[in-house]
N, C-alpha and C positions, 0 to 999 in steps of 0.2 A: 253728416256725410251724404254726398250725392248718391242718387240711385245707381245701382249696378245692374246692367242687363246683359244677358247672353243673347245669342242669335235667336234662340227659340222664344226668349222673353221680350224681344224687341223686333216686332214685325216690320216696321219701316226700314230698319237697318238690314234685316234679313232679305227683304225684297230688293233693296238696292244692291246688296252683295250678290244676290242671285242673278240680277240683271247684268251687272258689270262683269262677273266671271264667265258668263255665257255668251258674251259678245264675240262674234266672229270677226277678228281683226282684218281678215282679207277683204271683207265686203264693206268695211267702214270707210265712208266717204270723207273727203277733206272738210266738208261742212260739219260733220258730226264729231270731229276730233276734239275741238275745244270743249263742248259739253261733256264728252266722255272723260277727258282729263279732269274737268272740274268735279265730276262725280267720283272719280277715283280719289281725288284729294279729300273730298268730304268723307268718303268711306274710311280712308286712312286715319283722318282726325278722329272719327267716331270710334274706331277700333282702339286707337291709342288712349282715348279717354276712358274706355272700358278697362283696358289693361292697367292703366294708372290707378283706376278705382280699386281694382282687385289688389294691386300692390299695397295701397293704403289699408285695405281691409286685412291683408296678410300681416302687415306691420302691427295693426291694432290687436290682432289675434296673438301674435308673438309677444307683444307687450303684456297682454293678459297672462299668457303662459309663463313668461319670465318672472312676472310678479309673484308667482307661487314658489320660485326657487328660494332656498334657504338664505342665500347671500343677500337677497333683496328684503329680507325681514330684519336685517341689521339696521340700527339707527344710522343716520348720516354721519354723526360724530364718530361712531365706531368704525365705519367704513373709511372715513378720512384718516383715522389713525393707522389703519392697515395700509392704506396708500402711502402714508408717510414712511413706513418701514421699508418700502421698496425704493425710496429715493436715497441711493447710496453714493459713495464717492467715485464709483467707476463710471456711471452714466449721469448722475445728478438728476436734474429735472426732466431729462429725456424720458425717464421711466414714467413720470406723471403724464407726459404727452401721449404715450402709448395707452395708458389707462383711460385717458379722456376720450379715446376713440372706440371704446368697447360698446357702450350703450348710452342712451340719453341720460339716464340717472347718474351713471358714473361720471359723465362729462359735467353735469351740473355740480356734483359733489367736488370734483377736482377744481373746477373754475371758481368755486366759492371758498377755496382754501389757499390763501396767499403763500403759506409756507411751502406747499408742494412745488412752487415755482421759484423758490429762493436759492436753490443749490445750483451754482454755475460752475461746471467743470470744463475748464479751458485746457483740454487735452485731446489728442487724437485729431479727428476731423473737426475743424472749427467752422461753425456757421454763425456769423455775426447776426444775421437776420433772425435766426431762431433764438439766440440769446436775448435779443431785444424783446421778443414775444414773452420770454420767461420773466424778464425784468418788469415788463408792463403788468403781467399778471400777479407778480409778487406784491405790487402796490407799496404799502408802507413798511412791510416786513424787512428787517435788516438781512442783507444777503449773506450767503455762505459760499465762499469762492475758493476754488482750487486752481492754481496756476502751475502748469507743468512745462518743461522745456521740450517735451515730446509732442510737438504740434505739427499737424498736417493740414494744409489748406491749398486751394487751387493756385497754381503758379509756382509753388515751392519746388525747387530742384532737389530731388532726394539724394543726388550725388554731391551736394554742397559740402565743402570741407567743414569740419567741426568748428574751426576758428571763425567761420562766417555765419554759423547758425545763429549765434546770439544777435548779430546785427539784423538778421532776417526776422526773428521772432520777437525782438524787443518791442516794435510798434504794437504787436498784438498784446503783449504783456502790459505795456503801458496803458492801453485802452481800458483793460479790465482792472488793472491795478488802481487806476483813478477812481473806479467805482467802489473800491475797497474802503474808502474813507468812512463809509457808513455801514460796513460789513460787521456781522456778528462773529463770523469765523473766517479765518484765512489759512489756507494750506498751500505751501510751496512744495513742489516735488521736482528735484533735479536728477536727471540720469547722468549728467556730465557736470562735474564741479567747475570746469573752465567756463562752460556756458552760464552756470548759475552765478559765478563770481562776476562775470562781465555784465550780466543783466542787473543784478542787485546793486552794483556800484553806480549805475546810472539812474536809479529810481530816486525821485525827489522826496525829501522829508515831508510827511503829511501828518495830520491829526487823525487818530483812530479812537474816537471817544466811545464808540459802541462795541469795540472789539473785545470779545470774551475768550476766544481761543486762537492761539497761534501755533501752527504745527509746520515744521520745516524738516523735510527728509532729503538726504543727499546720498546718492549711490556713488561710492568712491571708485569709479572705474578709470579715473585719470590720476596722474601723479598729483599728490596733495600739496602743491605749492600755493594755489590761489585760496582765497577764503571767501565765504559768503558774508556779505555785508548786511547788517541790521540797521543801517543809518536811516532808512526810510521811516523807522519807528522812533526816531530821536526826539520827536515833539511830545512824546508821552503816550502811555497806554493805561489810562486811569481806570478802565473797566476790565482789564485782562485778568482772568481767573485761572487759565490753564496755558502753560507754555511747555511745548515738547520739541526738542531738537535732537535729531538722530543722524548718524553717518554710518552707512554700510548696513549689513544685516544685523538683526538683533542678537545673534549668537555667533560672533565671528570666530573663525578658526585661527586666523592670524590677525593680530591687532595692527591697525594702520592709523596714522595721524588723521585727525578730523578736519573740519572745514570752518571752524570758528575760532576767533581769538578769545582767550580767557578774559582779558580786560574788557572787550566789547560786550561779552555776556554779562559781566558784573555791572557794567555801566547801564545796560538795558534793564537789569533787575531793579535798579534804582528808580526806574520809571513805571514800576508796576506795583502800586501800593495795595492792590486788592488781590494779588496773586495767591491762589490756594493750592495749586498743584504744579510741580516742576519736575520734568523728566529730561535728563540729558544722557545721551548714549554715544560714547566715543566721539565727542564733538570737538575737543580741543586740538588745534592745528599744530602747536609747538611740540617737538619731541622732548624738550627739556624745560622743566620749570625750576628755577634756582631755589635752593633751600631758604634763602633769605627773602624770597618773594613776599611782599607785604602790601596790603591795600586796606584802606579804611573799610571796615565791614559794613555791609548793607543789611538792614533789619527788615525782614519780611514778616510783618505783624500778623498776617492772616494765612500764612503757608501751613497747610496741614499734611500734604503728601510730598515727599522728596525721594525720587528714584534717580540714582546716579550710577553710571557704568563707564569706567574709563581706566586709564593707567593710574597706578596708586598715587604717584606724586601729584597728578592732576586732581584726583579726588581730594586729597588732603589739603591742597591749596584752595580749592573751592570751598571746602567745609570751614576753613579758617576765615573765609571772606564773607560768610553769610551768618546772620543771626536769625534763629527760628524759634521764637518764644512759645508758639502754640502748635508745634509739629506733633502729629499723631502717628504717622507711618513713614519711616525712613528706611530705604533699601540702598545699600552701598555694595556695588559689585565690581570687583577688579577684573579687568580684561587686559591681556597682554602683559609681558614682563620684559625688562631690560636688564642690563648689567647694573651692578651696584644696587641690588634690590635691598631695601631696608630690612633689618632683622625684625622679628615679630615683636621684640621689646620696643623698638623704635616706633613700629606701627601702632602698638597699644598706647604709647605715650602721646603720639600725635593725634590719635583718635579720642583720647580721654576728654579733651576740652570740648569738641563738638558734640560728643555723646552726652556729656553732662549738660550742655546747653539744651539738647533736644529733649531728654527725658527728665531733667531736673534731678536734684539730689538733696531733698529735705532730710533731716535726721531720721524721721520715722518711715522713710520710703523703703519698701522691700521689692525684690525683683524676681522675675522668672527668666531663666537662661536656657536656651536651646542650642545644642551643638549637633552638627550633622556634617556628613561628607557629601560633596557634589562632584560627580564625574560625568564628563561629556567626551564624545568621540573626538580624537585629535587635540584635545585640550588637556593641559596639565591638571592634576587633581586640585580641588578647591575644598575649603571647609567653610561652613556657615556658623557664624556666631550671632545669635539673636538674643536681645535683651529687652524686656518690657517690664514696667512696674506693675506690681500687684496692688490695684487700687479699687475703690468701689465701682461697681458696674455702671453707676449713673454717670461717672466721669468718662471722658474719652480715653481710650487705650493708646498710650504712646509706646511705639515699638521701633526698635532699631535692629535692622538685619545687615550684617557685614559678611560678604563672601570674598575670601582672599585666596590667593594662590598659595599652595602648600610648598612649592619648590624653594629651596635655598632660604628658608625662613627660620628654621629651628636651630639657629647658630648659638643662641643664648637662651637661658630660661626666661620666658616672658614674665614681666612684672605684673602685679595686680592692678587692675583699674579700681578707682575708688567706687565706681558704680557696682562692682560685683562683691563688695564687702558685706552686702546685706542680701545675699541670694537666699530665697526661701524655697524656690522650686527649680529643679534642674532636670532637663529633658535631654536624653541622648538617643539619637536616631541612627538606625542602621538600614540594611546590613553594611558592615564595614570590612574593607579589605585590610591587609596587614599594615600598609602605610597609613591608611586612614585611621586605624586604631591607635597608632602611635601619636598622630597629631591630636586626635580628640582626647586621648589620655592626658597629654600635656596641659590642654586647656581645661579639662574637667577638674584637674587637680587645683586650679586656681579658684574654683567655685566652692570647694569643700570648706565650710566654715560653721561656727556654732549656730548661725541663723538658719541653716539648711534643714528643712522639714520634710520635703518631698523629693524623691528621685524617681523618674519615669524612664523606662527603656521602651523604645518603640521600634518594632521591626528588626530587632537585633537577633543575632545568633547566640547560642550559649557560649561559644568561643569569644564573641565580642564582650559579653558581660564579664567573663573571667579575665580577659586580657586588658580591659580598660582599668582594672584595679580600683574601681570606684567602690566596689563592695569587697568585704574581706572573704578570704577562702583559706583553707588549711595549707595550701601550697604557695600562697602569695607572700612574697618577701617585701614588696613595695607597698606598704600600708602606712607610711609615715604620716600621711594627711588624715587618715581615718579617725584618730582620736579627737580631731577638731569637730567631727560630725556627731556631737553628743546629743543633739536634740532631734535627730531624724525620727519621724513619726509614721511616714507612709512610703511604701515601695509599690510601684505599679509596673507591670509587664504587659505590653500590648503587642499582639501579633508576633509572639516569640517564635523563632525558628529553631526547632530541636535538631541542631547539627553543630558539630565542632569545626566544620569547614576544612579547607586545605591547610590553613595555618595551625589548626588545633588549639587546645587550651594550654597556655604556657604553664609548666610545672606539673602537668598531668601526663600520665603514660598514654601512648597512642591507643591502648586497649580500652581506655576509660570511655564509658558511654555518656552521651549528653545528659541523661537523667541523673546519673550518679554525680556528675560535676555540679549540676544545678542543685541537687539536694544538699550537697556538702556546702555550697555557697549559702543556701538558705539557713542551714544550721549555724554557720559562722555569723550570719547577720543577726539571728535571734540572740546569740551570745554577746555580740559586740554592741548593738544598738539597744540600750536598756529601755528607751522610751518608745520603741517601735509599737505602733498600734495596729497596723494592718499591712498585709501583703496581698496584692490582687494580681490575678492572671486573667487577662481579657482576650478571648479568641486566640489562644495560643495553640500551637500544633501538637497537642498532647494526644496520645492514645488513651484508651480507657484505663489501662493499668497505670500509665504515667500520671494521669489526672488524679487517680485515687491515691497514689503515693505522695504527690505534692500536697493534696488537701489534708492528708493524714499527718503531715509533718508537724503541724501546730494549729491550734484553734483560731489563730489570727489570720490564717491563710484562706483565701477564697478563690475558687476557680469558676470562671464564667466562660462556657464554651461556645455560646451563640451570641 
């Protein structure tokens, strides 16, 4: 570093400044003007040199000071991973640009990490020159690209009619879509289905050999006549592992038709040999799927996660069109209802085949079944049927969850599924309202068999336990299925709510207390289930007196209050 001198430490400069500042401009002759100006220029240059020197000195001191900050003790690799967490899908690599201007070290770390610059979000204000900088810094890393129809750029008229928006933003889309052939992730986001349909219909078919994730989101703010085209992917998606298509909000109050054709989705699935996760939310555009709709099934050999939410006929049609030999997690959620709703018996019959394909049915297989009610504001009641095999922990757990609308379903007694003929564990979840109790009671009766060994009540009220009629009680008349439960060994109550609720316990007087009802049920259970080994109460709402009374009823009863 060059020497730094102040006025006192630099006598030549001090003398020059003293001379120049004390010159009387009124007596300065024309002959002396040129030397005087030259002296001023020299003095200014000298002062600026000193100031710049001090600035460099201050910078060096701040660098030393900042090096003691805790953040600068982090290794570059850890710091880079923190930076990567800030690169989201709202701003993309713009966040990395901000971080690279904080300090010299952060800039070096950012510039040495290609993935920080690989997220291109074409939404909002589009700056092509900035994106070119990002792409250049990403080097060889496959890009992650989000394309949205909400694009603002210089020259675009905000008052343009919606029908003309697609023609205006299509050139922008095409420019960055052409870069997607080597992308690792592609996300499309359409705020207007008409715009999305027009844009996607014009995109050329391309090869996407590196693509691992495809996510398409459509806000159904327009009439659902058009459809989003997936034809640009028709040349194959050999590396795709995750496919997510969604239309509208994730929890719709009113179901609307989606933005994709069922046949096109099935055709696209045939091009994804490595697909591991499939999520479809209210995507099918047709309001009606014929009962005789048939298609040659597509086998997804590597699919492990399947989450489907749609109208029931759409769900059943899709389940019949795919084969999933290694599925581990299946979630089927019915949204929306129409006239001619299938009865629960028909639903069970049509679900039987895909459920059997998903979880398998070897002779020695045993299952855990969970039944629960699901209620949402402005949405009709729904019930959850979850079935999973009881297998060694070293093997993957295959689980099927089905959430169906309760309305207009219980027209006939539902028939048994072959998969529930070997239920070992039954879990009933509350708290349940009166309508929920009736629905769960019907389905719980299907699970009562000689193979059943464990029944678990979770967050139920005492009234729920009594009214479900799964356990015997002195006042219960509906116990025709209980003799089949001859091998029950364990009862477990978790977070039991000590109340009879508004509906009360059927068969009991209104004056009966919850603890009296519970003790009588326990007494009946001990008399009915001869092989019963244990009854557990975990974190239930007992008072000290109630806990003591329950524990004293039999030596097989244990109460854990914490």
